HTML snippet that shows the backbone in 3Dmol.js (N, CA, C, O; Angstrom):
<script src="https://3Dmol.org/build/3Dmol-min.js"></script>
<div id="view" style="width:600px;height:400px;position:relative"></div>
<script>
const pdb = `
ATOM      1  N   MET A   1       0.836  -1.239   0.019  1.00  0.00           N
ATOM      2  CA  MET A   1      -0.154   0.083   0.000  1.00  0.00           C
ATOM      3  C   MET A   1       0.849   1.281  -0.136  1.00  0.00           C
ATOM      4  O   MET A   1       1.805   1.362   0.635  1.00  0.00           O
ATOM      5  N   ILE A   2       0.630   2.212  -1.118  1.00  0.00           N
ATOM      6  CA  ILE A   2       1.540   3.341  -1.044  1.00  0.00           C
ATOM      7  C   ILE A   2       0.478   4.703  -0.287  1.00  0.00           C
ATOM      8  O   ILE A   2      -0.589   5.032  -0.805  1.00  0.00           O
ATOM      9  N   THR A   3       0.975   5.295   0.869  1.00  0.00           N
ATOM     10  CA  THR A   3       0.213   6.321   1.598  1.00  0.00           C
ATOM     11  C   THR A   3       0.991   7.391   0.989  1.00  0.00           C
ATOM     12  O   THR A   3       2.186   7.250   0.732  1.00  0.00           O
ATOM     13  N   SER A   4       0.187   8.709   0.697  1.00  0.00           N
ATOM     14  CA  SER A   4       0.621  10.175   0.291  1.00  0.00           C
ATOM     15  C   SER A   4      -0.012  10.885   1.080  1.00  0.00           C
ATOM     16  O   SER A   4      -1.115  10.559   1.518  1.00  0.00           O
ATOM     17  N   ILE A   5       0.629  12.029   1.397  1.00  0.00           N
ATOM     18  CA  ILE A   5       0.037  12.956   2.094  1.00  0.00           C
ATOM     19  C   ILE A   5      -0.066  14.345   0.920  1.00  0.00           C
ATOM     20  O   ILE A   5       0.843  14.781   0.214  1.00  0.00           O
ATOM     21  N   VAL A   6      -1.315  14.760   1.004  1.00  0.00           N
ATOM     22  CA  VAL A   6      -1.522  16.002  -0.132  1.00  0.00           C
ATOM     23  C   VAL A   6      -1.817  17.426   0.771  1.00  0.00           C
ATOM     24  O   VAL A   6      -2.733  17.538   1.586  1.00  0.00           O
ATOM     25  N   LEU A   7      -1.000  18.295   0.491  1.00  0.00           N
ATOM     26  CA  LEU A   7      -1.609  19.652   0.970  1.00  0.00           C
ATOM     27  C   LEU A   7      -2.416  20.304   0.005  1.00  0.00           C
ATOM     28  O   LEU A   7      -1.984  20.367  -1.146  1.00  0.00           O
ATOM     29  N   ILE A   8      -3.292  20.699   0.227  1.00  0.00           N
ATOM     30  CA  ILE A   8      -4.378  21.225  -0.898  1.00  0.00           C
ATOM     31  C   ILE A   8      -4.615  22.790  -0.155  1.00  0.00           C
ATOM     32  O   ILE A   8      -4.809  22.942   1.051  1.00  0.00           O
ATOM     33  N   LYS A   9      -4.553  23.847  -1.125  1.00  0.00           N
ATOM     34  CA  LYS A   9      -4.899  24.850  -1.252  1.00  0.00           C
ATOM     35  C   LYS A   9      -5.973  25.146  -1.944  1.00  0.00           C
ATOM     36  O   LYS A   9      -6.023  24.889  -3.146  1.00  0.00           O
ATOM     37  N   THR A  10      -7.016  25.746  -1.271  1.00  0.00           N
ATOM     38  CA  THR A  10      -8.780  25.757  -1.795  1.00  0.00           C
ATOM     39  C   THR A  10      -9.026  27.321  -1.809  1.00  0.00           C
ATOM     40  O   THR A  10      -8.373  28.265  -1.364  1.00  0.00           O
ATOM     41  N   ASN A  11     -10.291  27.220  -2.532  1.00  0.00           N
ATOM     42  CA  ASN A  11     -10.963  28.685  -2.254  1.00  0.00           C
ATOM     43  C   ASN A  11     -11.467  28.629  -0.892  1.00  0.00           C
ATOM     44  O   ASN A  11     -12.367  27.837  -0.613  1.00  0.00           O
ATOM     45  N   VAL A  12     -10.966  29.396  -0.030  1.00  0.00           N
ATOM     46  CA  VAL A  12     -11.326  29.618   1.536  1.00  0.00           C
ATOM     47  C   VAL A  12     -12.920  29.572   1.581  1.00  0.00           C
ATOM     48  O   VAL A  12     -13.315  28.964   2.576  1.00  0.00           O
ATOM     49  N   ASP A  13     -13.789  29.989   0.880  1.00  0.00           N
ATOM     50  CA  ASP A  13     -15.167  30.236   1.033  1.00  0.00           C
ATOM     51  C   ASP A  13     -15.750  28.914   0.857  1.00  0.00           C
ATOM     52  O   ASP A  13     -16.948  28.917   1.142  1.00  0.00           O
ATOM     53  N   GLN A  14     -15.346  27.904   0.522  1.00  0.00           N
ATOM     54  CA  GLN A  14     -15.919  26.279   0.119  1.00  0.00           C
ATOM     55  C   GLN A  14     -14.774  25.287   0.936  1.00  0.00           C
ATOM     56  O   GLN A  14     -14.619  24.141   0.514  1.00  0.00           O
ATOM     57  N   ILE A  15     -14.110  25.686   1.925  1.00  0.00           N
ATOM     58  CA  ILE A  15     -13.429  24.467   2.202  1.00  0.00           C
ATOM     59  C   ILE A  15     -14.340  23.398   2.792  1.00  0.00           C
ATOM     60  O   ILE A  15     -13.995  22.249   2.517  1.00  0.00           O
ATOM     61  N   PRO A  16     -15.470  23.536   3.570  1.00  0.00           N
ATOM     62  CA  PRO A  16     -16.018  22.105   3.812  1.00  0.00           C
ATOM     63  C   PRO A  16     -16.733  21.274   2.709  1.00  0.00           C
ATOM     64  O   PRO A  16     -16.778  20.044   2.736  1.00  0.00           O
ATOM     65  N   GLU A  17     -17.329  22.100   1.663  1.00  0.00           N
ATOM     66  CA  GLU A  17     -17.907  21.556   0.885  1.00  0.00           C
ATOM     67  C   GLU A  17     -16.907  20.924  -0.330  1.00  0.00           C
ATOM     68  O   GLU A  17     -17.324  19.947  -0.952  1.00  0.00           O
ATOM     69  N   ILE A  18     -15.657  21.465  -0.637  1.00  0.00           N
ATOM     70  CA  ILE A  18     -14.337  20.835  -1.267  1.00  0.00           C
ATOM     71  C   ILE A  18     -13.902  19.731  -0.271  1.00  0.00           C
ATOM     72  O   ILE A  18     -13.739  18.671  -0.875  1.00  0.00           O
ATOM     73  N   ALA A  19     -13.716  19.654   0.753  1.00  0.00           N
ATOM     74  CA  ALA A  19     -13.219  18.715   1.710  1.00  0.00           C
ATOM     75  C   ALA A  19     -14.438  17.597   1.756  1.00  0.00           C
ATOM     76  O   ALA A  19     -13.992  16.456   1.875  1.00  0.00           O
ATOM     77  N   GLU A  20     -15.349  17.647   1.712  1.00  0.00           N
ATOM     78  CA  GLU A  20     -16.427  16.690   1.292  1.00  0.00           C
ATOM     79  C   GLU A  20     -16.101  15.992   0.063  1.00  0.00           C
ATOM     80  O   GLU A  20     -15.915  14.776   0.014  1.00  0.00           O
ATOM     81  N   LYS A  21     -16.030  16.829  -0.993  1.00  0.00           N
ATOM     82  CA  LYS A  21     -16.311  15.930  -2.567  1.00  0.00           C
ATOM     83  C   LYS A  21     -14.495  15.284  -2.158  1.00  0.00           C
ATOM     84  O   LYS A  21     -14.418  14.055  -2.174  1.00  0.00           O
ATOM     85  N   ILE A  22     -13.820  15.671  -1.987  1.00  0.00           N
ATOM     86  CA  ILE A  22     -12.339  15.164  -1.911  1.00  0.00           C
ATOM     87  C   ILE A  22     -12.575  13.916  -1.039  1.00  0.00           C
ATOM     88  O   ILE A  22     -12.214  12.919  -1.665  1.00  0.00           O
ATOM     89  N   ALA A  23     -12.977  13.664  -0.008  1.00  0.00           N
ATOM     90  CA  ALA A  23     -13.373  12.680   1.020  1.00  0.00           C
ATOM     91  C   ALA A  23     -13.981  11.684   0.186  1.00  0.00           C
ATOM     92  O   ALA A  23     -13.601  10.521   0.326  1.00  0.00           O
ATOM     93  N   ALA A  24     -14.973  11.990  -0.762  1.00  0.00           N
ATOM     94  CA  ALA A  24     -15.675  11.153  -1.404  1.00  0.00           C
ATOM     95  C   ALA A  24     -15.014  10.282  -2.575  1.00  0.00           C
ATOM     96  O   ALA A  24     -15.633   9.321  -3.031  1.00  0.00           O
ATOM     97  N   LEU A  25     -13.671  10.658  -3.081  1.00  0.00           N
ATOM     98  CA  LEU A  25     -12.986  10.016  -4.074  1.00  0.00           C
ATOM     99  C   LEU A  25     -12.433   8.929  -3.862  1.00  0.00           C
ATOM    100  O   LEU A  25     -11.966   8.875  -2.725  1.00  0.00           O
ATOM    101  N   GLU A  26     -12.243   7.814  -4.612  1.00  0.00           N
ATOM    102  CA  GLU A  26     -11.853   6.549  -4.315  1.00  0.00           C
ATOM    103  C   GLU A  26     -10.127   6.862  -4.332  1.00  0.00           C
ATOM    104  O   GLU A  26      -9.474   7.561  -5.107  1.00  0.00           O
ATOM    105  N   GLY A  27      -9.717   6.085  -3.207  1.00  0.00           N
ATOM    106  CA  GLY A  27      -8.213   6.294  -2.892  1.00  0.00           C
ATOM    107  C   GLY A  27      -8.076   7.432  -1.766  1.00  0.00           C
ATOM    108  O   GLY A  27      -7.060   7.450  -1.071  1.00  0.00           O
ATOM    109  N   VAL A  28      -8.843   8.148  -1.628  1.00  0.00           N
ATOM    110  CA  VAL A  28      -8.782   9.108  -0.358  1.00  0.00           C
ATOM    111  C   VAL A  28      -9.517   8.577   0.881  1.00  0.00           C
ATOM    112  O   VAL A  28     -10.714   8.323   1.011  1.00  0.00           O
ATOM    113  N   SER A  29      -8.226   8.445   2.000  1.00  0.00           N
ATOM    114  CA  SER A  29      -9.069   7.732   2.909  1.00  0.00           C
ATOM    115  C   SER A  29      -9.552   8.970   3.979  1.00  0.00           C
ATOM    116  O   SER A  29     -10.750   9.083   4.240  1.00  0.00           O
ATOM    117  N   GLU A  30      -8.723   9.728   4.476  1.00  0.00           N
ATOM    118  CA  GLU A  30      -9.254  11.208   5.092  1.00  0.00           C
ATOM    119  C   GLU A  30      -8.888  12.265   4.528  1.00  0.00           C
ATOM    120  O   GLU A  30      -7.894  12.316   3.803  1.00  0.00           O
ATOM    121  N   VAL A  31      -9.701  13.328   4.804  1.00  0.00           N
ATOM    122  CA  VAL A  31      -9.471  14.895   4.737  1.00  0.00           C
ATOM    123  C   VAL A  31      -9.607  15.669   5.855  1.00  0.00           C
ATOM    124  O   VAL A  31     -10.689  15.820   6.422  1.00  0.00           O
ATOM    125  N   TYR A  32      -8.426  16.246   6.265  1.00  0.00           N
ATOM    126  CA  TYR A  32      -8.577  17.249   7.172  1.00  0.00           C
ATOM    127  C   TYR A  32      -8.591  18.880   6.882  1.00  0.00           C
ATOM    128  O   TYR A  32      -8.016  19.464   5.964  1.00  0.00           O
ATOM    129  N   SER A  33      -9.071  19.209   7.492  1.00  0.00           N
ATOM    130  CA  SER A  33      -9.505  20.835   7.752  1.00  0.00           C
ATOM    131  C   SER A  33      -8.366  21.594   8.624  1.00  0.00           C
ATOM    132  O   SER A  33      -8.495  21.616   9.848  1.00  0.00           O
ATOM    133  N   VAL A  34      -7.308  22.186   8.035  1.00  0.00           N
ATOM    134  CA  VAL A  34      -6.131  22.612   9.234  1.00  0.00           C
ATOM    135  C   VAL A  34      -5.829  23.949   9.163  1.00  0.00           C
ATOM    136  O   VAL A  34      -6.421  24.627   8.323  1.00  0.00           O
ATOM    137  N   THR A  35      -5.034  24.445   9.873  1.00  0.00           N
ATOM    138  CA  THR A  35      -4.459  25.938   9.995  1.00  0.00           C
ATOM    139  C   THR A  35      -3.258  26.154   9.124  1.00  0.00           C
ATOM    140  O   THR A  35      -2.673  25.119   8.804  1.00  0.00           O
ATOM    141  N   GLY A  36      -2.882  27.020   8.778  1.00  0.00           N
ATOM    142  CA  GLY A  36      -1.437  27.300   8.265  1.00  0.00           C
ATOM    143  C   GLY A  36      -1.666  27.691   6.778  1.00  0.00           C
ATOM    144  O   GLY A  36      -2.631  28.289   6.301  1.00  0.00           O
ATOM    145  N   ALA A  37      -0.438  27.165   6.091  1.00  0.00           N
ATOM    146  CA  ALA A  37      -0.521  27.573   4.755  1.00  0.00           C
ATOM    147  C   ALA A  37      -1.255  26.887   3.821  1.00  0.00           C
ATOM    148  O   ALA A  37      -1.427  27.405   2.718  1.00  0.00           O
ATOM    149  N   HIS A  38      -1.783  25.655   4.111  1.00  0.00           N
ATOM    150  CA  HIS A  38      -2.613  24.972   3.484  1.00  0.00           C
ATOM    151  C   HIS A  38      -3.971  24.866   4.167  1.00  0.00           C
ATOM    152  O   HIS A  38      -4.102  24.982   5.386  1.00  0.00           O
ATOM    153  N   ASP A  39      -4.970  24.642   3.325  1.00  0.00           N
ATOM    154  CA  ASP A  39      -6.574  24.490   3.983  1.00  0.00           C
ATOM    155  C   ASP A  39      -6.949  23.382   4.299  1.00  0.00           C
ATOM    156  O   ASP A  39      -7.671  23.253   5.288  1.00  0.00           O
ATOM    157  N   LEU A  40      -6.523  22.204   3.479  1.00  0.00           N
ATOM    158  CA  LEU A  40      -6.741  20.688   3.640  1.00  0.00           C
ATOM    159  C   LEU A  40      -5.848  20.053   3.853  1.00  0.00           C
ATOM    160  O   LEU A  40      -4.803  20.667   3.638  1.00  0.00           O
ATOM    161  N   ILE A  41      -5.627  18.404   4.414  1.00  0.00           N
ATOM    162  CA  ILE A  41      -4.660  17.676   3.893  1.00  0.00           C
ATOM    163  C   ILE A  41      -5.621  16.475   3.805  1.00  0.00           C
ATOM    164  O   ILE A  41      -6.608  16.151   4.465  1.00  0.00           O
ATOM    165  N   ALA A  42      -4.946  15.903   2.697  1.00  0.00           N
ATOM    166  CA  ALA A  42      -5.922  14.471   2.407  1.00  0.00           C
ATOM    167  C   ALA A  42      -4.770  13.400   2.469  1.00  0.00           C
ATOM    168  O   ALA A  42      -3.593  13.583   2.158  1.00  0.00           O
ATOM    169  N   MET A  43      -5.372  12.204   2.950  1.00  0.00           N
ATOM    170  CA  MET A  43      -4.513  10.903   3.388  1.00  0.00           C
ATOM    171  C   MET A  43      -4.725  10.448   1.848  1.00  0.00           C
ATOM    172  O   MET A  43      -5.772  10.849   1.340  1.00  0.00           O
ATOM    173  N   VAL A  44      -4.144   9.917   1.300  1.00  0.00           N
ATOM    174  CA  VAL A  44      -4.326   8.958   0.127  1.00  0.00           C
ATOM    175  C   VAL A  44      -3.729   7.742  -0.147  1.00  0.00           C
ATOM    176  O   VAL A  44      -2.567   7.742  -0.552  1.00  0.00           O
ATOM    177  N   ARG A  45      -4.421   6.547   0.029  1.00  0.00           N
ATOM    178  CA  ARG A  45      -3.759   5.314  -0.026  1.00  0.00           C
ATOM    179  C   ARG A  45      -4.080   4.420  -1.517  1.00  0.00           C
ATOM    180  O   ARG A  45      -5.231   4.263  -1.925  1.00  0.00           O
ATOM    181  N   VAL A  46      -3.217   4.034  -2.027  1.00  0.00           N
ATOM    182  CA  VAL A  46      -3.267   3.313  -3.145  1.00  0.00           C
ATOM    183  C   VAL A  46      -2.664   1.954  -3.008  1.00  0.00           C
ATOM    184  O   VAL A  46      -1.950   1.794  -2.018  1.00  0.00           O
ATOM    185  N   ALA A  47      -2.851   0.750  -3.982  1.00  0.00           N
ATOM    186  CA  ALA A  47      -2.150  -0.253  -4.167  1.00  0.00           C
ATOM    187  C   ALA A  47      -0.736   0.003  -4.890  1.00  0.00           C
ATOM    188  O   ALA A  47       0.308  -0.521  -4.501  1.00  0.00           O
ATOM    189  N   ALA A  48      -0.825   0.818  -5.922  1.00  0.00           N
ATOM    190  CA  ALA A  48       0.488   1.183  -6.743  1.00  0.00           C
ATOM    191  C   ALA A  48       0.842   2.518  -6.968  1.00  0.00           C
ATOM    192  O   ALA A  48      -0.060   3.350  -7.070  1.00  0.00           O
ATOM    193  N   HIS A  49       2.209   2.907  -7.077  1.00  0.00           N
ATOM    194  CA  HIS A  49       2.681   4.137  -7.294  1.00  0.00           C
ATOM    195  C   HIS A  49       1.811   4.716  -8.472  1.00  0.00           C
ATOM    196  O   HIS A  49       1.127   5.717  -8.255  1.00  0.00           O
ATOM    197  N   ASP A  50       1.815   4.208  -9.533  1.00  0.00           N
ATOM    198  CA  ASP A  50       0.870   4.504 -10.794  1.00  0.00           C
ATOM    199  C   ASP A  50      -0.519   5.164 -10.438  1.00  0.00           C
ATOM    200  O   ASP A  50      -1.153   6.038 -11.029  1.00  0.00           O
ATOM    201  N   ASP A  51      -0.707   4.670  -9.622  1.00  0.00           N
ATOM    202  CA  ASP A  51      -2.427   4.858  -9.133  1.00  0.00           C
ATOM    203  C   ASP A  51      -2.544   6.313  -8.437  1.00  0.00           C
ATOM    204  O   ASP A  51      -3.632   6.883  -8.355  1.00  0.00           O
ATOM    205  N   LEU A  52      -1.157   6.957  -7.867  1.00  0.00           N
ATOM    206  CA  LEU A  52      -1.302   8.357  -7.553  1.00  0.00           C
ATOM    207  C   LEU A  52      -1.521   9.450  -8.409  1.00  0.00           C
ATOM    208  O   LEU A  52      -1.702  10.631  -8.109  1.00  0.00           O
ATOM    209  N   ALA A  53      -1.483   8.929  -9.472  1.00  0.00           N
ATOM    210  CA  ALA A  53      -1.424   9.864 -10.687  1.00  0.00           C
ATOM    211  C   ALA A  53      -2.984   9.833 -10.944  1.00  0.00           C
ATOM    212  O   ALA A  53      -3.502  10.886 -11.315  1.00  0.00           O
ATOM    213  N   ASP A  54      -3.784   8.701 -10.778  1.00  0.00           N
ATOM    214  CA  ASP A  54      -5.021   8.741 -11.199  1.00  0.00           C
ATOM    215  C   ASP A  54      -5.903   9.695  -9.930  1.00  0.00           C
ATOM    216  O   ASP A  54      -6.908  10.349 -10.210  1.00  0.00           O
ATOM    217  N   VAL A  55      -5.477   9.642  -8.913  1.00  0.00           N
ATOM    218  CA  VAL A  55      -6.186  10.084  -7.694  1.00  0.00           C
ATOM    219  C   VAL A  55      -5.963  11.438  -7.518  1.00  0.00           C
ATOM    220  O   VAL A  55      -6.972  12.143  -7.544  1.00  0.00           O
ATOM    221  N   ILE A  56      -4.689  12.082  -7.312  1.00  0.00           N
ATOM    222  CA  ILE A  56      -3.954  13.208  -7.476  1.00  0.00           C
ATOM    223  C   ILE A  56      -4.531  14.291  -8.421  1.00  0.00           C
ATOM    224  O   ILE A  56      -5.539  14.987  -8.300  1.00  0.00           O
ATOM    225  N   PRO A  57      -3.567  14.227  -9.428  1.00  0.00           N
ATOM    226  CA  PRO A  57      -3.962  15.011 -10.425  1.00  0.00           C
ATOM    227  C   PRO A  57      -5.126  14.591 -11.302  1.00  0.00           C
ATOM    228  O   PRO A  57      -5.618  15.444 -12.041  1.00  0.00           O
ATOM    229  N   GLY A  58      -5.508  13.625 -11.295  1.00  0.00           N
ATOM    230  CA  GLY A  58      -6.605  13.116 -12.199  1.00  0.00           C
ATOM    231  C   GLY A  58      -8.092  13.074 -11.279  1.00  0.00           C
ATOM    232  O   GLY A  58      -9.152  12.809 -11.846  1.00  0.00           O
ATOM    233  N   ARG A  59      -8.041  13.297 -10.152  1.00  0.00           N
ATOM    234  CA  ARG A  59      -9.569  13.401  -9.320  1.00  0.00           C
ATOM    235  C   ARG A  59      -9.258  14.810  -8.547  1.00  0.00           C
ATOM    236  O   ARG A  59      -9.837  15.817  -8.954  1.00  0.00           O
ATOM    237  N   ILE A  60      -8.382  14.901  -7.473  1.00  0.00           N
ATOM    238  CA  ILE A  60      -8.202  15.907  -6.263  1.00  0.00           C
ATOM    239  C   ILE A  60      -8.111  17.188  -6.982  1.00  0.00           C
ATOM    240  O   ILE A  60      -9.007  18.023  -6.853  1.00  0.00           O
ATOM    241  N   SER A  61      -6.915  17.431  -7.856  1.00  0.00           N
ATOM    242  CA  SER A  61      -7.034  18.587  -8.606  1.00  0.00           C
ATOM    243  C   SER A  61      -8.071  18.790  -9.506  1.00  0.00           C
ATOM    244  O   SER A  61      -8.127  19.968  -9.860  1.00  0.00           O
ATOM    245  N   LYS A  62      -8.817  18.156  -9.949  1.00  0.00           N
ATOM    246  CA  LYS A  62     -10.208  18.496 -10.814  1.00  0.00           C
ATOM    247  C   LYS A  62     -11.112  19.038 -10.101  1.00  0.00           C
ATOM    248  O   LYS A  62     -11.971  19.700 -10.685  1.00  0.00           O
ATOM    249  N   VAL A  63     -11.161  18.898  -8.603  1.00  0.00           N
ATOM    250  CA  VAL A  63     -12.283  19.201  -7.938  1.00  0.00           C
ATOM    251  C   VAL A  63     -12.456  20.839  -7.688  1.00  0.00           C
ATOM    252  O   VAL A  63     -11.699  21.572  -7.052  1.00  0.00           O
ATOM    253  N   PRO A  64     -13.665  21.180  -8.371  1.00  0.00           N
ATOM    254  CA  PRO A  64     -13.717  22.713  -8.364  1.00  0.00           C
ATOM    255  C   PRO A  64     -13.510  23.119  -7.076  1.00  0.00           C
ATOM    256  O   PRO A  64     -13.892  22.471  -6.102  1.00  0.00           O
ATOM    257  N   GLY A  65     -12.729  24.506  -7.004  1.00  0.00           N
ATOM    258  CA  GLY A  65     -12.251  25.206  -5.997  1.00  0.00           C
ATOM    259  C   GLY A  65     -10.943  24.690  -5.255  1.00  0.00           C
ATOM    260  O   GLY A  65     -10.449  25.242  -4.272  1.00  0.00           O
ATOM    261  N   VAL A  66     -10.492  23.628  -5.831  1.00  0.00           N
ATOM    262  CA  VAL A  66      -9.051  23.358  -5.511  1.00  0.00           C
ATOM    263  C   VAL A  66      -7.936  24.111  -6.272  1.00  0.00           C
ATOM    264  O   VAL A  66      -7.923  24.079  -7.503  1.00  0.00           O
ATOM    265  N   GLU A  67      -6.965  24.812  -5.544  1.00  0.00           N
ATOM    266  CA  GLU A  67      -6.312  25.812  -6.291  1.00  0.00           C
ATOM    267  C   GLU A  67      -4.943  25.202  -6.449  1.00  0.00           C
ATOM    268  O   GLU A  67      -4.392  25.387  -7.534  1.00  0.00           O
ATOM    269  N   ALA A  68      -4.310  24.499  -5.523  1.00  0.00           N
ATOM    270  CA  ALA A  68      -3.233  23.688  -5.721  1.00  0.00           C
ATOM    271  C   ALA A  68      -3.166  22.814  -4.654  1.00  0.00           C
ATOM    272  O   ALA A  68      -3.791  22.838  -3.594  1.00  0.00           O
ATOM    273  N   THR A  69      -1.987  21.716  -5.228  1.00  0.00           N
ATOM    274  CA  THR A  69      -1.798  20.559  -4.355  1.00  0.00           C
ATOM    275  C   THR A  69      -0.237  20.410  -3.991  1.00  0.00           C
ATOM    276  O   THR A  69       0.645  20.846  -4.731  1.00  0.00           O
ATOM    277  N   GLU A  70      -0.019  19.830  -2.923  1.00  0.00           N
ATOM    278  CA  GLU A  70       1.514  19.652  -2.906  1.00  0.00           C
ATOM    279  C   GLU A  70       1.667  18.263  -2.193  1.00  0.00           C
ATOM    280  O   GLU A  70       1.377  18.209  -0.998  1.00  0.00           O
ATOM    281  N   THR A  71       2.170  16.962  -2.941  1.00  0.00           N
ATOM    282  CA  THR A  71       2.105  15.783  -2.702  1.00  0.00           C
ATOM    283  C   THR A  71       3.396  15.226  -1.867  1.00  0.00           C
ATOM    284  O   THR A  71       4.509  15.483  -2.326  1.00  0.00           O
ATOM    285  N   HIS A  72       3.299  14.560  -0.796  1.00  0.00           N
ATOM    286  CA  HIS A  72       4.585  14.117   0.118  1.00  0.00           C
ATOM    287  C   HIS A  72       4.191  12.447  -0.058  1.00  0.00           C
ATOM    288  O   HIS A  72       3.008  12.123   0.050  1.00  0.00           O
ATOM    289  N   ILE A  73       5.087  11.562  -0.294  1.00  0.00           N
ATOM    290  CA  ILE A  73       4.925  10.108  -0.505  1.00  0.00           C
ATOM    291  C   ILE A  73       5.460   9.696   0.793  1.00  0.00           C
ATOM    292  O   ILE A  73       6.576  10.055   1.169  1.00  0.00           O
ATOM    293  N   ALA A  74       4.625   8.889   1.540  1.00  0.00           N
ATOM    294  CA  ALA A  74       5.542   8.228   2.885  1.00  0.00           C
ATOM    295  C   ALA A  74       6.440   6.904   2.251  1.00  0.00           C
ATOM    296  O   ALA A  74       6.183   6.170   1.297  1.00  0.00           O
ATOM    297  N   PHE A  75       7.345   6.916   2.988  1.00  0.00           N
ATOM    298  CA  PHE A  75       8.370   5.674   2.842  1.00  0.00           C
ATOM    299  C   PHE A  75       8.064   4.670   3.838  1.00  0.00           C
ATOM    300  O   PHE A  75       8.066   3.465   3.589  1.00  0.00           O
ATOM    301  N   ARG A  76       7.781   5.210   5.051  1.00  0.00           N
ATOM    302  CA  ARG A  76       7.324   4.170   6.363  1.00  0.00           C
ATOM    303  C   ARG A  76       6.330   4.917   6.995  1.00  0.00           C
ATOM    304  O   ARG A  76       6.068   6.114   6.872  1.00  0.00           O
ATOM    305  N   THR A  77       5.640   3.773   7.919  1.00  0.00           N
ATOM    306  CA  THR A  77       4.518   4.322   8.656  1.00  0.00           C
ATOM    307  C   THR A  77       4.845   4.081  10.133  1.00  0.00           C
ATOM    308  O   THR A  77       5.314   2.979  10.418  1.00  0.00           O
ATOM    309  N   TYR A  78       4.662   4.934  11.057  1.00  0.00           N
ATOM    310  CA  TYR A  78       4.972   4.786  12.491  1.00  0.00           C
ATOM    311  C   TYR A  78       3.863   5.097  13.072  1.00  0.00           C
ATOM    312  O   TYR A  78       3.345   6.178  12.794  1.00  0.00           O
ATOM    313  N   SER A  79       3.193   4.135  14.099  1.00  0.00           N
ATOM    314  CA  SER A  79       2.045   4.748  15.026  1.00  0.00           C
ATOM    315  C   SER A  79       2.051   3.995  16.252  1.00  0.00           C
ATOM    316  O   SER A  79       2.483   2.853  16.407  1.00  0.00           O
ATOM    317  N   GLN A  80       1.620   4.616  16.952  1.00  0.00           N
ATOM    318  CA  GLN A  80       1.324   4.224  18.199  1.00  0.00           C
ATOM    319  C   GLN A  80       0.736   2.854  18.463  1.00  0.00           C
ATOM    320  O   GLN A  80       1.083   2.084  19.358  1.00  0.00           O
ATOM    321  N   HIS A  81      -0.141   2.675  17.617  1.00  0.00           N
ATOM    322  CA  HIS A  81      -0.708   1.146  17.316  1.00  0.00           C
ATOM    323  C   HIS A  81       0.114   0.216  17.128  1.00  0.00           C
ATOM    324  O   HIS A  81       0.260  -0.796  17.814  1.00  0.00           O
ATOM    325  N   ASP A  82       0.881   0.646  15.848  1.00  0.00           N
ATOM    326  CA  ASP A  82       2.147  -0.340  15.458  1.00  0.00           C
ATOM    327  C   ASP A  82       3.036  -0.903  16.387  1.00  0.00           C
ATOM    328  O   ASP A  82       3.432  -2.069  16.389  1.00  0.00           O
ATOM    329  N   LEU A  83       3.376   0.137  17.308  1.00  0.00           N
ATOM    330  CA  LEU A  83       4.515   0.135  18.375  1.00  0.00           C
ATOM    331  C   LEU A  83       3.854  -1.090  19.524  1.00  0.00           C
ATOM    332  O   LEU A  83       4.465  -2.093  19.890  1.00  0.00           O
ATOM    333  N   GLU A  84       2.636  -0.740  19.897  1.00  0.00           N
ATOM    334  CA  GLU A  84       1.922  -1.352  20.967  1.00  0.00           C
ATOM    335  C   GLU A  84       2.013  -3.048  20.493  1.00  0.00           C
ATOM    336  O   GLU A  84       2.437  -4.005  21.140  1.00  0.00           O
ATOM    337  N   ALA A  85       1.539  -2.998  19.350  1.00  0.00           N
ATOM    338  CA  ALA A  85       1.652  -4.538  18.951  1.00  0.00           C
ATOM    339  C   ALA A  85       3.013  -5.080  18.786  1.00  0.00           C
ATOM    340  O   ALA A  85       3.329  -6.160  19.285  1.00  0.00           O
ATOM    341  N   ALA A  86       3.826  -4.355  18.097  1.00  0.00           N
ATOM    342  CA  ALA A  86       5.277  -5.305  18.279  1.00  0.00           C
ATOM    343  C   ALA A  86       5.874  -5.196  19.651  1.00  0.00           C
ATOM    344  O   ALA A  86       6.679  -6.122  19.740  1.00  0.00           O
ATOM    345  N   PHE A  87       5.858  -4.478  20.798  1.00  0.00           N
ATOM    346  CA  PHE A  87       6.050  -5.136  21.663  1.00  0.00           C
ATOM    347  C   PHE A  87       5.355  -6.014  22.610  1.00  0.00           C
ATOM    348  O   PHE A  87       5.887  -6.494  23.611  1.00  0.00           O
ATOM    349  N   ALA A  88       4.109  -6.207  22.236  1.00  0.00           N
ATOM    350  CA  ALA A  88       3.250  -7.073  22.733  1.00  0.00           C
ATOM    351  C   ALA A  88       3.627  -8.942  21.855  1.00  0.00           C
ATOM    352  O   ALA A  88       2.968  -9.975  21.962  1.00  0.00           O
ATOM    353  N   ILE A  89       4.513  -8.760  21.311  1.00  0.00           N
ATOM    354  CA  ILE A  89       4.658  -9.944  20.472  1.00  0.00           C
ATOM    355  C   ILE A  89       5.563 -10.845  21.768  1.00  0.00           C
ATOM    356  O   ILE A  89       6.594 -10.531  22.364  1.00  0.00           O
ATOM    357  N   GLY A  90       4.864 -11.812  21.860  1.00  0.00           N
ATOM    358  CA  GLY A  90       5.688 -13.148  22.530  1.00  0.00           C
ATOM    359  C   GLY A  90       5.434 -12.736  23.926  1.00  0.00           C
ATOM    360  O   GLY A  90       6.072 -13.451  24.699  1.00  0.00           O
ATOM    361  N   LEU A  91       4.813 -11.946  24.445  1.00  0.00           N
ATOM    362  CA  LEU A  91       4.412 -11.678  25.736  1.00  0.00           C
ATOM    363  C   LEU A  91       3.110 -12.408  26.483  1.00  0.00           C
ATOM    364  O   LEU A  91       2.050 -12.113  25.932  1.00  0.00           O
ATOM    365  N   ASP A  92       2.998 -13.168  27.457  1.00  0.00           N
ATOM    366  CA  ASP A  92       1.851 -13.669  27.934  1.00  0.00           C
ATOM    367  C   ASP A  92       1.273 -12.613  28.948  1.00  0.00           C
ATOM    368  O   ASP A  92       1.834 -11.729  29.595  1.00  0.00           O
ATOM    369  N   ALA A  93      -0.053 -13.011  28.862  1.00  0.00           N
ATOM    370  CA  ALA A  93      -0.591 -11.937  29.698  1.00  0.00           C
ATOM    371  C   ALA A  93      -0.460 -12.136  31.212  1.00  0.00           C
ATOM    372  O   ALA A  93      -0.887 -11.280  31.986  1.00  0.00           O
TER     373      ALA A  93
END
`;
const viewer = $3Dmol.createViewer("view");
viewer.addModel(pdb, "pdb");
viewer.setStyle({}, {cartoon: {color: "spectrum"}});
viewer.zoomTo();
viewer.render();
</script>
C-alpha cells in the first residue's frame, strides 16, 4: 500500500464543501481541515505508485475550488498502534 499526504490550497469560501467532495473520491481515506499555509490535508492510499496519478492530479486537482496541491509520499509508517503490537509479540498476559 502506497500512502501519500496531499497538502491542498482551496477557495477558502468553500473549504467544507471541497473537503467533502475530496473525501468521497476513491483512494482518499481521510481529509483534514487545518490551519497554516494549506487549507486541507488529504491522506491518499493506493495499491500501486502509478495509481497516485489517477487520484491526485486526475481527481483531487480537478475538484472545483482546488487551487493547488503539494504531495508527499510516505516511505514508512510509524504509529502508536503499531508500536504497541510490536512490543506485545511473545508476551503472555
